[in-house]
C-alpha positions as CSV (number, residue, x, y, z in Angstrom):
1,M,-19.8,4.7,26.3
2,K,-18.4,1.9,28.5
3,I,-18.2,-0.4,25.4
4,K,-16.3,2.3,23.5
5,S,-13.8,2.7,26.3
6,L,-13.4,-1.1,26.6
7,L,-12.8,-1.4,22.8
8,L,-10.3,1.5,22.8
9,G,-8.4,-0.1,25.7
10,L,-8.4,-3.5,23.9
11,L,-7.1,-1.9,20.7
12,M,-4.3,-0.1,22.6
13,L,-3.3,-3.3,24.3
14,V,-3.2,-5.2,21.0
15,G,-1.1,-2.4,19.4
16,F,1.3,-2.5,22.4
17,Q,1.7,-6.3,22.0
18,I,2.4,-6.0,18.3
19,K,5.0,-3.3,19.0
20,V,6.6,-5.5,21.8
21,Q,6.7,-8.4,19.3
22,A,8.4,-6.3,16.7
23,Q,10.9,-5.0,19.2
24,S,11.7,-8.5,20.4
25,E,12.2,-9.7,16.8
26,D,14.5,-6.8,16.2
27,E,16.4,-7.6,19.3
28,G,16.6,-11.3,18.5
29,I,17.9,-10.6,15.0
30,K,20.5,-8.1,16.2
31,A,21.6,-10.5,19.0
32,C,22.2,-13.2,16.3
33,V,24.1,-10.8,14.1
34,N,26.1,-9.4,17.0
35,N,27.0,-13.0,18.1
36,Y,28.5,-13.4,14.6
37,L,30.2,-10.0,14.5
38,D,31.6,-10.1,18.1
39,G,32.6,-13.8,17.5
40,V,34.7,-12.8,14.5
41,M,36.0,-9.7,16.1
42,Q,37.2,-11.4,19.3
43,G,37.8,-15.0,17.9
44,D,35.0,-16.2,20.2
45,T,34.0,-19.6,18.8
46,A,31.2,-20.0,21.4
47,R,29.5,-16.9,20.1
48,L,30.0,-18.0,16.5
49,N,28.3,-21.3,17.3
50,R,25.4,-19.4,18.9
51,A,25.1,-17.3,15.7
52,F,25.1,-20.1,13.1
53,H,22.8,-23.1,12.7
54,P,25.0,-26.2,12.8
55,T,24.2,-27.0,9.1
56,A,24.8,-23.5,7.8
57,M,27.0,-23.0,4.7
58,L,29.3,-20.2,3.8
59,R,29.5,-19.5,0.1
60,S,31.4,-17.4,-2.4
61,I,33.1,-17.6,-5.8
62,N,36.7,-18.8,-6.0
63,T,38.3,-15.8,-7.7
64,N,41.0,-18.0,-9.3
65,T,38.7,-20.7,-10.8
66,G,35.3,-19.0,-10.9
67,A,33.8,-22.0,-9.2
68,L,31.4,-22.0,-6.4
69,Q,33.2,-22.3,-3.1
70,D,31.4,-23.9,-0.1
71,L,32.7,-23.9,3.5
72,S,30.9,-25.6,6.3
73,V,30.2,-23.5,9.5
74,R,32.2,-26.2,11.4
75,K,35.3,-25.5,9.4
76,F,34.8,-21.7,9.5
77,V,34.5,-21.7,13.3
78,A,37.5,-24.1,13.6
79,T,39.7,-21.8,11.5
80,T,38.7,-18.6,13.2
81,P,41.9,-16.9,14.4
82,A,42.5,-16.8,18.1
83,G,42.0,-13.3,19.3
84,G,39.8,-12.6,16.2
85,I,40.3,-9.8,13.7
86,Q,40.6,-7.0,16.3
87,G,44.3,-7.9,16.8
88,R,44.8,-7.4,13.1
89,G,43.2,-3.9,13.0
90,G,39.9,-5.3,11.9
91,S,36.4,-3.9,12.5
92,T,32.8,-5.0,11.9
93,K,29.6,-3.2,11.1
94,L,25.9,-4.1,10.6
95,I,24.8,-2.3,7.5
96,S,21.2,-3.3,7.3
97,Y,18.6,-6.0,8.1
98,S,15.1,-6.9,7.3
99,Y,12.6,-9.6,8.2
100,I,9.2,-11.1,7.9
101,G,7.7,-14.1,9.7
102,V,10.5,-16.5,10.4
103,S,12.9,-15.2,7.7
104,A,15.5,-12.5,8.0
105,V,18.4,-11.1,6.0
106,A,21.3,-8.9,7.1
107,T,24.2,-7.2,5.3
108,V,27.4,-6.8,7.4
109,E,30.9,-5.7,6.8
110,L,34.2,-7.1,8.1
111,R,37.0,-4.6,7.5
112,F,40.6,-5.5,7.4
113,G,43.7,-3.3,6.7
114,D,43.3,-2.9,2.9
115,F,40.1,-4.8,2.0
116,K,36.8,-5.9,3.4
117,Y,34.3,-8.7,3.2
118,V,30.7,-7.9,2.7
119,D,28.4,-10.7,4.0
120,L,24.8,-11.3,3.1
121,L,23.4,-13.4,6.0
122,S,20.2,-15.4,5.7
123,M,18.6,-16.2,9.0
124,L,15.7,-18.3,10.2
125,K,13.9,-18.4,13.5
126,F,14.1,-21.7,15.4
127,G,11.7,-21.5,18.3
128,D,12.6,-18.2,20.0
129,N,16.1,-18.0,18.5
130,W,17.4,-16.6,15.2
131,R,20.2,-18.5,13.5
132,I,22.3,-17.8,10.4
133,V,21.7,-20.5,7.9
134,S,23.7,-19.1,5.0
135,R,26.6,-16.6,4.6
136,V,27.2,-15.4,1.1
137,F,30.2,-13.2,0.9
138,S,32.4,-11.1,-1.4
139,R,35.8,-9.6,-0.9
140,A,35.8,-5.9,-1.9
141,D,37.9,-2.8,-1.8
142,L,37.5,-0.6,1.2
143,D,35.8,2.1,-0.8
144,A,33.3,-0.2,-2.4
145,T,29.6,0.3,-1.4
146,V,26.7,-2.1,-1.3
147,K,24.3,-1.3,-4.1
148,G,20.6,-2.0,-4.6
149,T,17.3,-1.0,-3.0
150,G,15.7,-1.6,0.3
151,A,12.1,-2.4,1.1
152,A,9.7,0.4,0.5
153,P,8.5,2.2,3.6
154,A,5.1,1.3,5.0
155,G,2.4,3.2,3.2
156,A,4.6,4.0,0.2
157,P,2.9,3.5,-3.1
158,A,3.8,0.3,-4.9
159,A,5.9,0.6,-8.1
160,S,3.2,-1.1,-10.1
161,K,0.2,-3.2,-9.3
162,P,0.5,-6.9,-10.2
163,P,-2.0,-8.1,-12.8
164,V,-5.1,-9.7,-11.5
165,V,-4.9,-13.4,-12.2
166,K,-7.9,-15.6,-12.3
167,K,-7.3,-18.7,-10.1
168,S,-7.1,-22.0,-12.0
169,S,-7.8,-25.3,-10.2
170,A,-5.0,-26.8,-12.3
171,N,-2.3,-24.7,-10.5
172,V,-3.5,-24.9,-6.9
173,K,-0.5,-24.9,-4.5
174,P,-0.6,-27.1,-1.4
175,K,-1.5,-25.3,1.8
176,A,1.6,-26.6,3.6
177,D,4.5,-24.2,3.9
178,D,6.6,-25.9,1.2
179,G,8.4,-22.7,0.0
180,W,6.0,-21.8,-2.7
């Protein structure tokens, strides 16, 4: 009986720690995204620098040429208007985010008078801090909506089971976290 109580208490403690970890990850991701949104809203370059990794890239398609357009975070921060977009009737909104391990993605919206930007932010966790490493963005009409699907809720049935593949020694991946 004493062992059962001890095991039950230990399981509850582990469950509490997992929940606290998840809450702190949520808080860290939201803090990173809010540094970006508030930085843009208020023209606060210090907050923008806290949101982005120094080597982050901002990418889109040049609508005139169809070519990939890259902008360094340094140039983006340097050209952020003083006072931000709030003085121009702008607003911001976090639409969604998701994460696993040290990777996260968020979708945000930056609204202006007659158009908006929808940003897809890729984030990585460096130590205890989340940083945006890539911003991929599109200019859209105000009534345009983000399309696609989200992650299936926990416990939801999978759409289909992947086929069972027999392991081949010829295709063994390295154990290091090399992106594969």
